[in-house]
PADRENKOL-27011 format. One record per residue (C-alpha): residue in one letter; x, y, z; residue number from 0. Coordinates in nm, 3 decimals. Example, Ala and Ser with C-alpha at 12.3 -4.5 7.8 and 13.67 -1.06 7.14 Angstrom:
<nuzas>
+----+---------+---------+---------+-----+
: aa :      px :      py :      pz :   i :
+----+---------+---------+---------+-----+
:  a :   1.230 :  -0.450 :   0.780 :   0 :
:  s :   1.367 :  -0.106 :   0.714 :   1 :
+----+---------+---------+---------+-----+
</nuzas>
This chain:
<nuzas>
+----+---------+---------+---------+-----+
: aa :      px :      py :      pz :   i :
+----+---------+---------+---------+-----+
:  m :  -1.981 :  -0.722 :  -0.308 :   0 :
:  r :  -2.071 :  -0.745 :  -0.671 :   1 :
:  r :  -1.822 :  -0.900 :  -0.908 :   2 :
:  r :  -1.638 :  -0.654 :  -1.129 :   3 :
:  t :  -1.619 :  -0.676 :  -1.506 :   4 :
:  i :  -1.265 :  -0.667 :  -1.644 :   5 :
:  l :  -1.249 :  -0.372 :  -1.884 :   6 :
:  t :  -1.032 :  -0.323 :  -2.187 :   7 :
:  a :  -0.765 :  -0.055 :  -2.154 :   8 :
:  a :  -0.955 :   0.173 :  -2.391 :   9 :
:  a :  -1.280 :   0.140 :  -2.202 :  10 :
:  a :  -1.110 :   0.192 :  -1.869 :  11 :
:  a :  -0.993 :   0.537 :  -1.969 :  12 :
:  t :  -1.351 :   0.664 :  -1.974 :  13 :
:  a :  -1.537 :   0.422 :  -1.750 :  14 :
:  p :  -1.647 :   0.576 :  -1.418 :  15 :
:  v :  -1.518 :   0.412 :  -1.102 :  16 :
:  p :  -1.755 :   0.458 :  -0.806 :  17 :
:  l :  -1.616 :   0.654 :  -0.514 :  18 :
:  l :  -1.595 :   0.465 :  -0.186 :  19 :
:  e :  -1.826 :   0.709 :  -0.012 :  20 :
:  a :  -1.838 :   1.071 :   0.096 :  21 :
:  r :  -1.544 :   1.187 :   0.303 :  22 :
:  g :  -1.573 :   1.106 :   0.671 :  23 :
:  q :  -1.880 :   0.884 :   0.626 :  24 :
:  a :  -1.904 :   0.507 :   0.634 :  25 :
:  a :  -2.186 :   0.321 :   0.463 :  26 :
:  p :  -2.314 :   0.007 :   0.638 :  27 :
:  r :  -2.150 :  -0.308 :   0.506 :  28 :
:  r :  -2.231 :  -0.674 :   0.542 :  29 :
:  a :  -2.012 :  -0.856 :   0.793 :  30 :
:  g :  -1.723 :  -1.046 :   0.640 :  31 :
:  r :  -1.697 :  -0.827 :   0.331 :  32 :
:  l :  -1.405 :  -0.604 :   0.235 :  33 :
:  a :  -1.479 :  -0.304 :   0.015 :  34 :
:  l :  -1.111 :  -0.282 :  -0.080 :  35 :
:  r :  -0.935 :  -0.611 :  -0.141 :  36 :
:  g :  -0.598 :  -0.474 :  -0.231 :  37 :
:  a :  -0.248 :  -0.564 :  -0.342 :  38 :
:  d :   0.059 :  -0.342 :  -0.347 :  39 :
:  i :   0.206 :  -0.420 :  -0.688 :  40 :
:  s :   0.466 :  -0.144 :  -0.698 :  41 :
:  t :   0.746 :  -0.375 :  -0.817 :  42 :
:  l :   0.538 :  -0.563 :  -1.075 :  43 :
:  k :   0.638 :  -0.350 :  -1.373 :  44 :
:  k :   1.008 :  -0.391 :  -1.293 :  45 :
:  n :   0.957 :  -0.764 :  -1.249 :  46 :
:  l :   0.780 :  -0.795 :  -1.583 :  47 :
:  d :   1.042 :  -0.585 :  -1.762 :  48 :
:  f :   1.311 :  -0.823 :  -1.633 :  49 :
:  g :   1.127 :  -1.133 :  -1.749 :  50 :
:  a :   0.903 :  -1.243 :  -1.462 :  51 :
:  v :   0.645 :  -1.509 :  -1.546 :  52 :
:  y :   0.321 :  -1.574 :  -1.358 :  53 :
:  r :   0.121 :  -1.895 :  -1.371 :  54 :
:  d :  -0.210 :  -2.011 :  -1.231 :  55 :
:  a :  -0.224 :  -2.296 :  -0.981 :  56 :
:  g :  -0.227 :  -2.546 :  -1.267 :  57 :
:  g :   0.093 :  -2.409 :  -1.416 :  58 :
:  r :  -0.060 :  -2.222 :  -1.709 :  59 :
:  r :   0.109 :  -1.891 :  -1.787 :  60 :
:  a :  -0.124 :  -1.594 :  -1.740 :  61 :
:  d :  -0.136 :  -1.217 :  -1.715 :  62 :
:  p :  -0.071 :  -1.122 :  -1.351 :  63 :
:  f :  -0.346 :  -0.859 :  -1.352 :  64 :
:  a :  -0.596 :  -1.122 :  -1.468 :  65 :
:  l :  -0.476 :  -1.364 :  -1.200 :  66 :
:  l :  -0.510 :  -1.099 :  -0.929 :  67 :
:  a :  -0.858 :  -0.998 :  -1.044 :  68 :
:  a :  -0.970 :  -1.362 :  -1.054 :  69 :
:  g :  -0.841 :  -1.395 :  -0.699 :  70 :
:  g :  -1.070 :  -1.117 :  -0.581 :  71 :
:  v :  -0.825 :  -0.824 :  -0.588 :  72 :
:  n :  -1.016 :  -0.506 :  -0.667 :  73 :
:  a :  -0.762 :  -0.237 :  -0.571 :  74 :
:  a :  -0.398 :  -0.175 :  -0.655 :  75 :
:  r :  -0.150 :   0.021 :  -0.443 :  76 :
:  l :   0.141 :   0.188 :  -0.622 :  77 :
:  k :   0.424 :   0.376 :  -0.453 :  78 :
:  v :   0.573 :   0.693 :  -0.602 :  79 :
:  w :   0.934 :   0.803 :  -0.565 :  80 :
:  v :   1.052 :   1.142 :  -0.686 :  81 :
:  n :   1.363 :   1.062 :  -0.892 :  82 :
:  p :   1.463 :   0.696 :  -0.838 :  83 :
:  a :   1.798 :   0.581 :  -0.977 :  84 :
:  d :   1.645 :   0.309 :  -1.195 :  85 :
:  g :   1.339 :   0.507 :  -1.303 :  86 :
:  y :   1.087 :   0.264 :  -1.153 :  87 :
:  n :   0.810 :   0.384 :  -0.919 :  88 :
:  s :   0.834 :   0.729 :  -1.077 :  89 :
:  k :   0.547 :   0.915 :  -1.240 :  90 :
:  a :   0.656 :   0.773 :  -1.575 :  91 :
:  t :   0.609 :   0.413 :  -1.463 :  92 :
:  v :   0.314 :   0.464 :  -1.229 :  93 :
:  l :   0.095 :   0.600 :  -1.510 :  94 :
:  p :   0.098 :   0.284 :  -1.728 :  95 :
:  m :   0.062 :   0.063 :  -1.422 :  96 :
:  a :  -0.241 :   0.261 :  -1.314 :  97 :
:  a :  -0.391 :   0.215 :  -1.660 :  98 :
:  r :  -0.340 :  -0.162 :  -1.646 :  99 :
:  a :  -0.487 :  -0.183 :  -1.296 : 100 :
:  r :  -0.792 :   0.018 :  -1.395 : 101 :
:  a :  -0.834 :  -0.197 :  -1.707 : 102 :
:  a :  -0.851 :  -0.498 :  -1.477 : 103 :
:  g :  -1.135 :  -0.334 :  -1.283 : 104 :
:  m :  -0.926 :  -0.217 :  -0.989 : 105 :
:  k :  -0.940 :   0.099 :  -0.783 : 106 :
:  l :  -0.616 :   0.290 :  -0.735 : 107 :
:  f :  -0.430 :   0.369 :  -0.411 : 108 :
:  v :  -0.128 :   0.597 :  -0.464 : 109 :
:  d :   0.147 :   0.589 :  -0.200 : 110 :
:  f :   0.376 :   0.894 :  -0.196 : 111 :
:  h :   0.711 :   0.831 :  -0.024 : 112 :
:  y :   0.849 :   1.183 :  -0.091 : 113 :
:  s :   1.192 :   1.030 :  -0.139 : 114 :
:  d :   1.406 :   0.888 :  -0.419 : 115 :
:  a :   1.398 :   0.545 :  -0.253 : 116 :
:  w :   1.243 :   0.366 :   0.042 : 117 :
:  a :   1.081 :   0.572 :   0.318 : 118 :
:  d :   0.969 :   0.399 :   0.638 : 119 :
:  p :   0.990 :   0.447 :   1.017 : 120 :
:  g :   1.369 :   0.411 :   1.010 : 121 :
:  k :   1.442 :   0.649 :   0.724 : 122 :
:  q :   1.267 :   0.945 :   0.567 : 123 :
:  n :   1.533 :   1.081 :   0.334 : 124 :
:  k :   1.465 :   1.386 :   0.121 : 125 :
:  p :   1.484 :   1.353 :  -0.257 : 126 :
:  a :   1.823 :   1.474 :  -0.381 : 127 :
:  a :   1.661 :   1.759 :  -0.573 : 128 :
:  w :   1.494 :   1.888 :  -0.254 : 129 :
:  a :   1.784 :   1.838 :  -0.012 : 130 :
:  s :   1.890 :   2.204 :   0.014 : 131 :
:  l :   1.553 :   2.372 :  -0.014 : 132 :
:  p :   1.449 :   2.619 :   0.258 : 133 :
:  f :   1.136 :   2.499 :   0.438 : 134 :
:  p :   0.883 :   2.714 :   0.245 : 135 :
:  q :   1.019 :   2.579 :  -0.084 : 136 :
:  l :   1.023 :   2.223 :   0.054 : 137 :
:  r :   0.656 :   2.256 :   0.141 : 138 :
:  d :   0.588 :   2.388 :  -0.209 : 139 :
:  a :   0.779 :   2.094 :  -0.357 : 140 :
:  v :   0.552 :   1.851 :  -0.171 : 141 :
:  y :   0.248 :   2.032 :  -0.308 : 142 :
:  g :   0.385 :   2.046 :  -0.662 : 143 :
:  h :   0.497 :   1.682 :  -0.678 : 144 :
:  t :   0.167 :   1.556 :  -0.537 : 145 :
:  a :  -0.037 :   1.770 :  -0.774 : 146 :
:  d :   0.177 :   1.673 :  -1.073 : 147 :
:  v :   0.139 :   1.297 :  -1.028 : 148 :
:  l :  -0.228 :   1.299 :  -0.930 : 149 :
:  g :  -0.310 :   1.548 :  -1.204 : 150 :
:  a :  -0.143 :   1.325 :  -1.463 : 151 :
:  l :  -0.337 :   1.023 :  -1.338 : 152 :
:  r :  -0.663 :   1.213 :  -1.361 : 153 :
:  a :  -0.574 :   1.344 :  -1.708 : 154 :
:  q :  -0.521 :   0.991 :  -1.842 : 155 :
:  g :  -0.858 :   0.880 :  -1.706 : 156 :
:  t :  -0.728 :   0.688 :  -1.403 : 157 :
:  p :  -0.777 :   0.919 :  -1.103 : 158 :
:  a :  -0.664 :   0.787 :  -0.767 : 159 :
:  d :  -0.936 :   0.666 :  -0.534 : 160 :
:  l :  -0.702 :   0.693 :  -0.236 : 161 :
:  v :  -0.378 :   0.885 :  -0.187 : 162 :
:  q :  -0.129 :   0.833 :   0.092 : 163 :
:  i :   0.064 :   1.142 :   0.207 : 164 :
:  g :   0.388 :   0.985 :   0.323 : 165 :
:  n :   0.475 :   0.622 :   0.393 : 166 :
:  e :   0.485 :   0.478 :   0.747 : 167 :
:  i :   0.538 :   0.824 :   0.893 : 168 :
:  n :   0.540 :   0.736 :   1.264 : 169 :
:  g :   0.858 :   0.948 :   1.292 : 170 :
:  g :   0.751 :   1.212 :   1.043 : 171 :
:  m :   0.874 :   1.270 :   0.688 : 172 :
:  l :   1.138 :   1.461 :   0.494 : 173 :
:  w :   1.385 :   1.457 :   0.783 : 174 :
:  p :   1.497 :   1.668 :   0.955 : 175 :
:  d :   1.242 :   1.935 :   0.862 : 176 :
:  g :   0.935 :   1.718 :   0.916 : 177 :
:  r :   1.051 :   1.500 :   1.204 : 178 :
:  w :   0.814 :   1.387 :   1.477 : 179 :
:  d :   0.958 :   1.643 :   1.718 : 180 :
:  n :   0.864 :   1.937 :   1.494 : 181 :
:  w :   0.490 :   1.899 :   1.452 : 182 :
:  p :   0.427 :   2.249 :   1.314 : 183 :
:  q :   0.650 :   2.173 :   1.016 : 184 :
:  l :   0.535 :   1.811 :   0.981 : 185 :
:  a :   0.175 :   1.929 :   0.979 : 186 :
:  a :   0.256 :   2.191 :   0.717 : 187 :
:  l :   0.410 :   1.927 :   0.489 : 188 :
:  l :   0.119 :   1.688 :   0.536 : 189 :
:  t :  -0.129 :   1.968 :   0.474 : 190 :
:  a :   0.053 :   2.067 :   0.155 : 191 :
:  g :   0.020 :   1.712 :   0.019 : 192 :
:  s :  -0.340 :   1.675 :   0.127 : 193 :
:  t :  -0.440 :   2.015 :  -0.013 : 194 :
:  a :  -0.273 :   1.936 :  -0.345 : 195 :
:  a :  -0.455 :   1.603 :  -0.367 : 196 :
:  r :  -0.794 :   1.756 :  -0.301 : 197 :
:  s :  -0.726 :   2.043 :  -0.540 : 198 :
:  v :  -0.633 :   1.841 :  -0.849 : 199 :
:  s :  -0.826 :   1.520 :  -0.776 : 200 :
:  p :  -1.139 :   1.612 :  -0.578 : 201 :
:  g :  -1.278 :   1.258 :  -0.557 : 202 :
:  t :  -0.963 :   1.119 :  -0.399 : 203 :
:  r :  -0.965 :   1.030 :  -0.029 : 204 :
:  v :  -0.657 :   1.133 :   0.169 : 205 :
:  v :  -0.487 :   0.865 :   0.380 : 206 :
:  l :  -0.236 :   0.899 :   0.665 : 207 :
:  h :  -0.034 :   0.583 :   0.720 : 208 :
:  l :   0.162 :   0.456 :   1.022 : 209 :
:  a :   0.346 :   0.131 :   1.086 : 210 :
:  e :   0.305 :  -0.086 :   1.400 : 211 :
:  g :  -0.066 :  -0.152 :   1.364 : 212 :
:  g :  -0.110 :  -0.265 :   1.724 : 213 :
:  n :   0.063 :   0.034 :   1.887 : 214 :
:  n :  -0.237 :   0.221 :   2.023 : 215 :
:  s :  -0.056 :   0.464 :   2.253 : 216 :
:  q :   0.179 :   0.582 :   1.979 : 217 :
:  h :  -0.101 :   0.610 :   1.724 : 218 :
:  r :  -0.321 :   0.810 :   1.962 : 219 :
:  w :  -0.034 :   1.051 :   2.028 : 220 :
:  w :   0.034 :   1.085 :   1.654 : 221 :
:  f :  -0.322 :   1.140 :   1.538 : 222 :
:  d :  -0.403 :   1.367 :   1.832 : 223 :
:  n :  -0.126 :   1.590 :   1.700 : 224 :
:  a :  -0.243 :   1.565 :   1.340 : 225 :
:  v :  -0.596 :   1.667 :   1.442 : 226 :
:  s :  -0.481 :   1.945 :   1.672 : 227 :
:  y :  -0.271 :   2.097 :   1.392 : 228 :
:  g :  -0.562 :   2.074 :   1.148 : 229 :
:  v :  -0.414 :   1.827 :   0.900 : 230 :
:  p :  -0.690 :   1.732 :   0.651 : 231 :
:  f :  -0.735 :   1.356 :   0.608 : 232 :
:  d :  -1.010 :   1.104 :   0.546 : 233 :
:  v :  -0.875 :   0.756 :   0.621 : 234 :
:  i :  -0.637 :   0.606 :   0.878 : 235 :
:  a :  -0.403 :   0.334 :   0.749 : 236 :
:  v :  -0.166 :   0.105 :   0.936 : 237 :
:  s :   0.089 :  -0.159 :   0.847 : 238 :
:  h :   0.053 :  -0.482 :   1.041 : 239 :
:  y :   0.284 :  -0.777 :   0.991 : 240 :
:  l :   0.203 :  -1.039 :   1.254 : 241 :
:  y :   0.571 :  -1.129 :   1.294 : 242 :
:  w :   0.675 :  -0.765 :   1.359 : 243 :
:  h :   0.381 :  -0.569 :   1.493 : 244 :
:  g :   0.200 :  -0.796 :   1.737 : 245 :
:  t :  -0.107 :  -1.015 :   1.745 : 246 :
:  a :  -0.427 :  -0.985 :   1.548 : 247 :
:  a :  -0.597 :  -0.896 :   1.879 : 248 :
:  s :  -0.372 :  -0.592 :   1.926 : 249 :
:  l :  -0.451 :  -0.481 :   1.571 : 250 :
:  a :  -0.824 :  -0.524 :   1.634 : 251 :
:  a :  -0.816 :  -0.319 :   1.952 : 252 :
:  n :  -0.619 :  -0.039 :   1.788 : 253 :
:  l :  -0.835 :  -0.015 :   1.476 : 254 :
:  a :  -1.154 :  -0.012 :   1.683 : 255 :
:  d :  -1.019 :   0.267 :   1.900 : 256 :
:  l :  -0.877 :   0.478 :   1.616 : 257 :
:  s :  -1.192 :   0.457 :   1.405 : 258 :
:  a :  -1.412 :   0.560 :   1.697 : 259 :
:  r :  -1.179 :   0.824 :   1.843 : 260 :
:  y :  -1.122 :   1.008 :   1.515 : 261 :
:  g :  -1.440 :   0.920 :   1.324 : 262 :
:  r :  -1.250 :   0.785 :   1.024 : 263 :
:  d :  -1.252 :   0.467 :   0.818 : 264 :
:  v :  -0.948 :   0.244 :   0.864 : 265 :
:  i :  -0.748 :   0.012 :   0.642 : 266 :
:  v :  -0.448 :  -0.216 :   0.672 : 267 :
:  a :  -0.225 :  -0.076 :   0.398 : 268 :
:  e :   0.044 :  -0.343 :   0.435 : 269 :
:  t :   0.054 :  -0.701 :   0.555 : 270 :
:  a :   0.220 :  -1.023 :   0.436 : 271 :
:  y :   0.339 :  -1.366 :   0.549 : 272 :
:  g :   0.578 :  -1.630 :   0.422 : 273 :
:  f :   0.485 :  -1.959 :   0.259 : 274 :
:  t :   0.839 :  -2.088 :   0.326 : 275 :
:  t :   1.163 :  -1.974 :   0.485 : 276 :
:  a :   1.366 :  -2.081 :   0.181 : 277 :
:  e :   1.527 :  -1.847 :  -0.071 : 278 :
:  d :   1.504 :  -1.821 :  -0.448 : 279 :
:  d :   1.791 :  -1.579 :  -0.508 : 280 :
:  h :   2.110 :  -1.456 :  -0.341 : 281 :
:  e :   1.940 :  -1.192 :  -0.125 : 282 :
:  p :   1.867 :  -1.305 :   0.234 : 283 :
:  q :   1.497 :  -1.330 :   0.308 : 284 :
:  i :   1.333 :  -1.079 :   0.541 : 285 :
:  f :   1.090 :  -1.346 :   0.660 : 286 :
:  n :   1.274 :  -1.629 :   0.833 : 287 :
:  a :   1.227 :  -1.908 :   1.087 : 288 :
:  s :   1.270 :  -1.671 :   1.380 : 289 :
:  l :   0.991 :  -1.443 :   1.257 : 290 :
:  a :   0.766 :  -1.741 :   1.190 : 291 :
:  a :   0.825 :  -1.855 :   1.547 : 292 :
:  t :   0.739 :  -1.506 :   1.675 : 293 :
:  a :   0.409 :  -1.511 :   1.487 : 294 :
:  g :   0.337 :  -1.870 :   1.589 : 295 :
:  i :   0.214 :  -1.961 :   1.242 : 296 :
:  p :   0.385 :  -2.219 :   1.018 : 297 :
:  a :   0.589 :  -2.092 :   0.724 : 298 :
:  s :   0.386 :  -2.287 :   0.470 : 299 :
:  p :   0.124 :  -2.217 :   0.204 : 300 :
:  a :  -0.147 :  -2.299 :   0.459 : 301 :
:  g :   0.024 :  -2.082 :   0.720 : 302 :
:  q :   0.037 :  -1.792 :   0.476 : 303 :
:  v :  -0.340 :  -1.825 :   0.426 : 304 :
:  t :  -0.399 :  -1.840 :   0.803 : 305 :
:  a :  -0.198 :  -1.524 :   0.872 : 306 :
:  f :  -0.361 :  -1.334 :   0.586 : 307 :
:  r :  -0.711 :  -1.434 :   0.695 : 308 :
:  r :  -0.646 :  -1.322 :   1.051 : 309 :
:  v :  -0.574 :  -0.970 :   0.932 : 310 :
:  c :  -0.871 :  -0.966 :   0.694 : 311 :
:  d :  -1.102 :  -1.087 :   0.969 : 312 :
:  v :  -0.984 :  -0.809 :   1.200 : 313 :
:  v :  -1.065 :  -0.543 :   0.941 : 314 :
:  t :  -1.409 :  -0.683 :   0.863 : 315 :
:  g :  -1.479 :  -0.682 :   1.236 : 316 :
:  v :  -1.407 :  -0.314 :   1.299 : 317 :
:  p :  -1.725 :  -0.171 :   1.457 : 318 :
:  n :  -1.975 :   0.032 :   1.255 : 319 :
:  g :  -1.839 :  -0.083 :   0.918 : 320 :
:  r :  -1.534 :   0.142 :   0.952 : 321 :
:  g :  -1.287 :  -0.125 :   0.838 : 322 :
:  i :  -1.287 :  -0.080 :   0.462 : 323 :
:  g :  -0.991 :  -0.271 :   0.327 : 324 :
:  v :  -0.668 :  -0.467 :   0.336 : 325 :
:  f :  -0.368 :  -0.439 :   0.103 : 326 :
:  y :  -0.125 :  -0.730 :   0.084 : 327 :
:  w :   0.225 :  -0.600 :   0.026 : 328 :
:  e :   0.403 :  -0.702 :  -0.297 : 329 :
:  p :   0.239 :  -1.042 :  -0.365 : 330 :
:  t :   0.383 :  -1.038 :  -0.719 : 331 :
:  w :   0.744 :  -0.960 :  -0.623 : 332 :
:  t :   0.902 :  -1.289 :  -0.721 : 333 :
:  a :   1.279 :  -1.334 :  -0.757 : 334 :
:  v :   1.394 :  -1.213 :  -1.099 : 335 :
:  r :   1.753 :  -1.120 :  -1.176 : 336 :
:  g :   1.774 :  -0.741 :  -1.214 : 337 :
:  a :   1.453 :  -0.661 :  -1.026 : 338 :
:  g :   1.604 :  -0.628 :  -0.680 : 339 :
:  w :   1.514 :  -0.400 :  -0.393 : 340 :
:  d :   1.780 :  -0.130 :  -0.440 : 341 :
:  p :   1.709 :   0.112 :  -0.727 : 342 :
:  a :   2.076 :   0.217 :  -0.727 : 343 :
:  n :   2.216 :  -0.138 :  -0.740 : 344 :
:  p :   2.111 :  -0.364 :  -1.030 : 345 :
:  a :   2.283 :  -0.658 :  -0.861 : 346 :
:  s :   2.063 :  -0.643 :  -0.552 : 347 :
:  g :   1.816 :  -0.924 :  -0.496 : 348 :
:  d :   1.460 :  -0.952 :  -0.378 : 349 :
:  g :   1.444 :  -1.060 :  -0.014 : 350 :
:  w :   1.063 :  -1.086 :  -0.036 : 351 :
:  e :   0.991 :  -1.374 :  -0.274 : 352 :
:  n :   0.898 :  -1.615 :   0.006 : 353 :
:  q :   0.605 :  -1.388 :   0.097 : 354 :
:  a :   0.469 :  -1.361 :  -0.257 : 355 :
:  w :   0.152 :  -1.532 :  -0.378 : 356 :
:  f :   0.355 :  -1.732 :  -0.632 : 357 :
:  d :   0.592 :  -2.015 :  -0.550 : 358 :
:  f :   0.947 :  -2.058 :  -0.677 : 359 :
:  n :   0.806 :  -2.223 :  -0.993 : 360 :
:  d :   0.590 :  -1.914 :  -1.058 : 361 :
:  r :   0.266 :  -2.098 :  -0.971 : 362 :
:  a :  -0.014 :  -1.928 :  -0.781 : 363 :
:  l :  -0.042 :  -2.025 :  -0.415 : 364 :
:  p :  -0.366 :  -2.067 :  -0.216 : 365 :
:  a :  -0.325 :  -1.718 :  -0.066 : 366 :
:  l :  -0.415 :  -1.572 :  -0.407 : 367 :
:  q :  -0.773 :  -1.695 :  -0.353 : 368 :
:  v :  -0.826 :  -1.561 :   0.001 : 369 :
:  y :  -0.996 :  -1.239 :  -0.106 : 370 :
:  n :  -1.270 :  -1.435 :  -0.284 : 371 :
:  s :  -1.408 :  -1.515 :   0.063 : 372 :
:  y :  -1.448 :  -1.141 :   0.135 : 373 :
:  r :  -1.640 :  -1.029 :  -0.173 : 374 :
+----+---------+---------+---------+-----+
</nuzas>
């Protein structure tokens, strides 16, 4: 892959960003290269606003976007909530983050949760403003929200390259209306989001994203339904954390099957690993010694690199060049007082800082350089 020039913010507003490729088609790629070397930096603005500092490996303070770009990151993933309690991850904060990412030469991957807070396989809560809507109006709300955010991004000169309709939607979205056991309504909601994306941002590729990246039987069932109900989509995305979702071999088998069965490109939209099991704030860490033992990889800076590389190698090995990218989840979410996980609770902590790419002294770890091997 060619190296990207870091643009100024002014230039980025008008500079064209090449599309990945035509929908449903995969261009041949050299083995070992990732077209999308991504980072989910959804919490970065909140971290910066509450005083986070980022340093290179030598301890010199630096702009986090510049550090990410120098580490080979060429795509940023940003989640969108509808009306979060603290205002972060809303349209108002996603727009300036998108501008900064584009100024650093990055493509943009927008992740709609269709909630006011976290949406994942265990919870898909409606936004408060949509809670009492009859289904036709709920479907319209999905369309309108998607079109509003993507239209605003396009208007400011930072159109999304990829858009995710729902986050880890193994069990559906906007429960109970769009639960997994009501595919006609789930398909209608997904189609509303996809149609809105293609209407207001024609160059944007639509992504459908499931967790449990090695769960082939579940994923076949899910995407068979999506296809049978005519849901429009371009890319299949999975989350795969080696300590939760199985081995790299199970991920490889699933991605190879999904890409061939449905004729779509595939990405790993979320992965991460800990460089320690220690804590840097009062919030208990998600990654701990038990999870490290499950993965069989040391909780160390070198272990973090090993785990990350295993996932990247799987994606580059997907047959026929269909594996187009990896996104590491929240590598810049270091522990900063006030920038915790709960938008409704300013006293909440991080719980993720031991999986970041920066140590507890804010210095860049070796994992920050992994993507440079996949250019």
